[in-house]
Structures are given as C-alpha cells and as structure tokens.
N, C-alpha and C positions, 0 to 999 in steps of 0.2 A: 504494500500500500504506500502510495506516495504521500509524503508529508507536505503540507502547505507551507509556503514561505511566509515570512513575517508580514509582508504586505497583504497577502491573500488571507492570512488569519485575521488581520485587522479588519479587512473588508467583510469577512464572514461574521465577525463579532458585531460590527455596526449593523449589518443586515438583520442579524438575530435580535439585536436590541430594538431595532425599528419594529420588527414583528411583535416582540414581547410587549413593548409599550403600547402599540396599537391595540393589541388584544385587551390590555388593561383598560384603555380608554373606551373601547367598545363595550366592555362589561359594565362600565360606569355610565356612559352617555349614549350608547347605541351607535350604530354606523353613521346615521345622519347627524349625530351630535358631535362628531369629531372633525377636525380640520388638519391640514398639513402643518399649519403653524403650531397647533397643540402637540402634534406628534414630535415635531422638531424640538419644542420646548422640553418635552419629557425625555427625549433621547439626548438632549444637549448637543444638537448639531445645527448647522446653518441650513436654511432652506435649499441652498445650492447643493449641499451635500446630499440632502434627501433626493434631489433630482438626479444625482449620479447613480442612484440605486433604482428609482422608480420614476416613470414619466408623469404619474398622476396618482391620486388616492385610489382610483379605480384599479389601476395596475397592481398596487399594493394589496388591495382587497382580493383581487383574483388570485394573487400569489398565496395569500393567507388561506383562502378557501380551498385552493388546490392542495396545500400541504395539510390543512386541518381536516378537510372533509373528503375530498376526492381520493386522496391517497389512503385514507382510512377505509373507504369502500373497497379499493383494490386489495388491501390487506385482509379485509373481512371475507371477500370471495376466495382469496388464496387459503385462508384458514379453513373455510368450509370444504374446499377441495381436498386439502391435506387431512382433514378430520374424518371423512367418510366417503365411500365410493357411491353411495346411493344418492341420486339426484334429489329425490324428495326430502331426504334428511338434510342435504346441503341447503335446499331452499328453506326448510324449517329454521336452520341456523341463521341464515342471512336475514330473512324476513322477520324472524323473531327478534333479532338484534335491532333492526330498524324500528319495529313497533315499540320495543322497550325504550329505545333511545328517545323517541318522540314523546313518550309519557314521562320521562325523567330528565329531559334536556334542561340545561342551564340557560339563563337569559343570553349569555354570550354565544352559545352554540346555536340557539334559535335565531339570533341576529345574523350569524354567518350563513346558516341555511337559507334564511330569507334573502340575503344578499345574493347568494349563489343562484337560487331559483329565479330571482328577479332579473339577474343579468342574462339569463337564457333568452329573454325576449327583447331586452333593451340593446344588446350588442350581439348581432346575429353571428358574426364570425367567432366571437368568444363563446357564445352559447353553443355553437356548432362544435367547438373544441371540447366543451364540457360534456355534451351529449355523446360525442364520439368516444371520449374517455370512459364514460359509464357503460356505453354499449360494448366496448372492448373488455371491460371487467366481466360483464355478464356473458359475453361471447366465450370467454375462456371457461366459464362455468359450463355452459351448454356444449361447447365443442369437446370438452373433457369427458362428457357423458352422452355423446351423440347417439349411442346405441339405445339409450333410455328414452329418446324422443319418439313421438308418434311419426310414422312414415310420412314423408312429404314435408316435414317441418325442418327448416334449416336452423342451425345455431344462431345465425345472424337474425333471422326473424324472431326467434324466441327471445333473444337478448333485447332487441328493439321494443318488443311488446312489454317485457318485464320492466324495462327502464321507463317507458312511457306511463305504465300503470302506477309504478312506484312514485314517479314524479307527480302524478295526479293526486295521489293520496297525500303526499307531502304538501302540495299546494293547498289542498282543502284544509289540512291541519294548520297551516300558517294563517289562514283566513278565519278559522273558528277554533277558539280555545276548547270548546266542548266536543270537537270532532273526535270520534273514537277510532284512532289509528290502529290500536291493537286489533279491534274487530275487522277493520278494513284489510290490514295485512294478513290476517287469518283467512279472510275471504279471497284475497289475491292468491295466497298459497294454494287454496283449494281449487280455484279457477285454473291456475297454471298446471297443477297436478292432473286435473280432469281433462283439460283441453290440449295440453302439450306433451304430457308424458305417456309413454306406451304402457 
C-alpha cells in the first residue's frame, strides 16, 4: 500500500474536516440552514480554500451523500450476498435493513436522504449517476443469483424495478412522518419474491 505524502495527507485531512463539520452543521441546522461561509468558519479555512476542494455546496453534499448513503447501500448488498446464497433471504436482509433504518433514522440521516432523493430530479445528470449506482448495486445482487429469477427476467430489469420501488417508498416516507415503511418494505419483498423469483 502506498503511503500518502505530506501534502496529500494534509489535503485529505482538510477534506475530512470539511465533511465532518458539514455533517455537524446539518445535524444542527438542516441542509438548507447551512452556508459555505458557516462551513469555512467551522473548519477555519478561507472560502478560496473551500473552492479548491468543492465547486459548490451542492458538490459537497453529493460527495457526502455518496460516501454516507450510496456506499452504505453497496456494502449492504455485498453483505447480503456474502451472508446467504438464497435470493429471498438476501432480499429479507436488505429490505429489512432499509425498513428498520427509516423507522430509527436520525435527523441528520433523514436530511441526507432527503437531499439525495431531491437531487435525483433537480440535477438530471447527477440523478442519473445516483440511479445508475443503485441499479449497479442491485444488479450485482440479481446477477449473482440469476438462476433464482423467473424465466425471461433479466438482472438489469429486476434491479431497475427494485430501485424504483424502493425509491418510491423512501419518497413517500420523506413526505409523511406516519408512512409505514416497515409494512411497505415487507410488501415490496413479497411482491419481488412472487413476481420475480422462480
């Protein structure tokens, strides 16, 4: 493993500090309540230094969402694949985790999820990248167990439908505090098993 030089270590430390302080500010004020100036004050850097790392608050937020949420989904799918060969059991693991997450989520994580979902429609190229990332996560799940899919269904199709339906549940949950995501994810699991699995 290659060790980073002093300059690279310093850049990495500043980037991590920007992320850390931004997460603290979001937890306190929400995404809409923070500014680049506030971030720079907390990190003790000049605005120009911030722009050496991120071109905008949006770019920073996308970076945070990718590391905090999207990568977590990829890890979750990998854990499910490693933990069981049965596709239905893997879906139980993944969808059960998502349902539990939504019922116990912190204010910070809800803000990040809201920002991530909101950016799907406000920035089409960024949203397309996020959807492609999620589709690839679930593609790996379905392609790993392709023999367990109903005849005629491709892993790509199953991944796209799962991501679309999971995003719909998440969007409804973001708009209604009393939306029962546990029930909906259980229904989604049942629907997938009955309509997609052999």
